[in-house]
MARZATOR-693789 format. One line per 8 residues: their letters; for each residue x, y, z of C-alpha. Coordinates in steps of 0.05 Angstrom, whole numbers, plus 5000, padded with zeros to 4 digits. Example, Ala and Ser with C-alpha at 12.3 -4.5 7.8 and 13.67 -1.06 7.14 Angstrom:
BEGIN
as) 5246:4910:5156 ~ 5273:4979:5143
END
This chain:
BEGIN
mkfgetis) 8850:3182:2869 ~ 8865:3156:2939 ~ 8937:3153:2957 ~ 8927:3129:3030 ~ 8878:3130:3097 ~ 8927:3175:3145 ~ 8944:3248:3147 ~ 9024:3255:3131
knlhqqvf) 9068:3296:3097 ~ 9094:3237:3050 ~ 9016:3229:3021 ~ 9005:3307:3023 ~ 9067:3305:2972 ~ 9036:3256:2928 ~ 8968:3295:2925 ~ 9005:3356:2917
sftqylid) 9045:3330:2859 ~ 8989:3296:2829 ~ 8943:3357:2835 ~ 8997:3402:2804 ~ 9009:3360:2743 ~ 8934:3357:2729 ~ 8929:3430:2729 ~ 8993:3441:2685
hpsvdiin) 8964:3384:2640 ~ 8890:3399:2641 ~ 8843:3350:2608 ~ 8773:3369:2571 ~ 8744:3322:2607 ~ 8757:3346:2678 ~ 8726:3409:2696 ~ 8746:3409:2768
ihpayssv) 8800:3387:2824 ~ 8793:3380:2897 ~ 8851:3358:2932 ~ 8843:3335:3007 ~ 8891:3305:3059 ~ 8907:3239:3027 ~ 8861:3240:2960 ~ 8844:3283:2900
mvsldnna) 8773:3280:2875 ~ 8764:3302:2799 ~ 8692:3329:2776 ~ 8681:3311:2706 ~ 8647:3340:2645 ~ 8577:3314:2625 ~ 8608:3285:2561 ~ 8668:3253:2591
slsrvsey) 8690:3188:2574 ~ 8703:3148:2635 ~ 8754:3098:2604 ~ 8790:3159:2569 ~ 8793:3195:2641 ~ 8820:3128:2679 ~ 8866:3117:2625 ~ 8893:3196:2635
lqivltkv) 8900:3190:2708 ~ 8934:3124:2706 ~ 8988:3162:2656 ~ 8987:3222:2709 ~ 9007:3174:2761 ~ 9069:3146:2728 ~ 9090:3222:2710 ~ 9085:3246:2784
idieypkp) 9136:3199:2813 ~ 9182:3249:2777 ~ 9165:3302:2803 ~ 9207:3340:2851 ~ 9161:3367:2913 ~ 9183:3441:2911 ~ 9207:3475:2978 ~ 9156:3506:3014
rivevpvm) 9145:3579:3018 ~ 9142:3613:3085 ~ 9082:3654:3098 ~ 9072:3698:3162 ~ 9004:3713:3181 ~ 8993:3771:3233 ~ 8934:3753:3282 ~ 8908:3793:3339
yggengpd) 8886:3742:3389 ~ 8831:3745:3437 ~ 8780:3800:3452 ~ 8723:3810:3398 ~ 8768:3777:3346 ~ 8777:3715:3394 ~ 8712:3697:3426 ~ 8730:3628:3438
lkrvadht) 8795:3638:3466 ~ 8772:3625:3540 ~ 8737:3564:3519 ~ 8802:3531:3483 ~ 8831:3548:3549 ~ 8782:3524:3597 ~ 8779:3457:3558 ~ 8854:3447:3554
gltpvevi) 8871:3465:3625 ~ 8922:3519:3602 ~ 8915:3597:3607 ~ 8900:3642:3552 ~ 8970:3671:3541 ~ 8999:3596:3538 ~ 8943:3578:3484 ~ 8963:3639:3448
krhsdgdy) 9039:3624:3452 ~ 9031:3551:3433 ~ 8984:3563:3370 ~ 9036:3618:3347 ~ 9099:3577:3361 ~ 9066:3526:3303 ~ 9097:3512:3236 ~ 9037:3494:3197
lvyfigfs) 9038:3459:3131 ~ 8978:3473:3087 ~ 8950:3403:3066 ~ 8896:3431:3017 ~ 8854:3488:3004 ~ 8783:3469:3013 ~ 8717:3460:3062 ~ 8690:3530:3035
igfpylgg) 8723:3567:2974 ~ 8794:3588:2988 ~ 8795:3552:3064 ~ 8864:3531:3083 ~ 8872:3467:3123 ~ 8937:3474:3164 ~ 8969:3413:3196 ~ 9021:3411:3253
mdesistt) 8981:3446:3312 ~ 9012:3430:3383 ~ 8955:3377:3401 ~ 8950:3406:3479 ~ 8905:3460:3450 ~ 8865:3413:3413 ~ 8793:3428:3426 ~ 8727:3401:3405
rlevprky) 8678:3444:3355 ~ 8622:3490:3374 ~ 8561:3445:3390 ~ 8520:3504:3352 ~ 8556:3534:3293 ~ 8556:3607:3289 ~ 8509:3639:3230 ~ 8567:3691:3218
vsagsigi) 8646:3687:3215 ~ 8683:3742:3198 ~ 8731:3743:3139 ~ 8806:3728:3172 ~ 8776:3692:3233 ~ 8830:3639:3263 ~ 8797:3577:3282 ~ 8813:3508:3321
agnqtgiy) 8771:3453:3311 ~ 8794:3385:3340 ~ 8866:3382:3327 ~ 8867:3427:3268 ~ 8870:3502:3258 ~ 8846:3538:3199 ~ 8832:3611:3169 ~ 8768:3636:3146
pmsspggw) 8779:3671:3081 ~ 8713:3705:3071 ~ 8654:3713:3121 ~ 8613:3650:3127 ~ 8575:3610:3177 ~ 8625:3563:3219 ~ 8634:3514:3282 ~ 8708:3528:3292
nligrtpl) 8731:3562:3362 ~ 8747:3628:3342 ~ 8814:3651:3375 ~ 8836:3709:3333 ~ 8832:3741:3268 ~ 8883:3769:3217 ~ 8869:3833:3181 ~ 8902:3802:3118
sifnaekp) 8860:3779:3060 ~ 8888:3706:3050 ~ 8844:3689:2988 ~ 8841:3722:2919 ~ 8770:3699:2891 ~ 8781:3731:2822 ~ 8853:3700:2814 ~ 8859:3642:2864
eespvkmg) 8928:3628:2835 ~ 8948:3694:2867 ~ 8926:3683:2934 ~ 8975:3698:2990 ~ 8964:3625:3020 ~ 8966:3561:2976 ~ 8973:3489:2984 ~ 9042:3465:3003
dkvrfrpi) 9062:3532:3038 ~ 9088:3535:3111 ~ 9042:3587:3155 ~ 9071:3623:3212 ~ 9030:3659:3260 ~ 9054:3724:3294 ~ 9018:3757:3353 ~ 9006:3827:3338
detefdal) 8965:3887:3376 ~ 8905:3931:3359 ~ 8943:3987:3337 ~ 8989:3942:3276 ~ 8922:3903:3267 ~ 8887:3972:3246 ~ 8941:3993:3203 ~ 8949:3929:3163
aenq) 8867:3927:3157 ~ 8866:3997:3125 ~ 8925:3979:3076 ~ 8887:3923:3053
END
């Protein structure tokens, strides 16, 4: 189901409401729901009736008009920037003409909306990054990125929820676990949340990591 072609808060709210209704009112024909910036893709059961699904989705569209978009939760994510946790901080600084300190300030000053969770399981796509720190992806993706790594790709920023390959510029890392694979609904970061990054030092990073 496509709601538009751009990235905007208005389209996000439509995607959020549509997705939430499908979750709260499950259909036997739909086995998975994949929200994106301006669309929602649904995966169907092999025995699903296309006409029944189409009719159901049209009904959902009429229902979500009256759904009130909830006030976003504010989720603070502590980040240790640079060093081994942020090996591409200098690359971002060189690309943008800023100092590493300025990159950190502009990144941590942002108020980020979680548009959706995707790419890899639990990966939050965050909107609202200062365009002055926008940086192209790595030409050669890493084979291994540590869980909790904070990356920049183009004008987007995000958090790797688990260790995986990746081509985003790594500028820092959070010691917090942001995704609960066993109970996704209890994950600390969810679609529709507002994320704020807080710079921390190594001492606080180690203390927080120990408590995870």
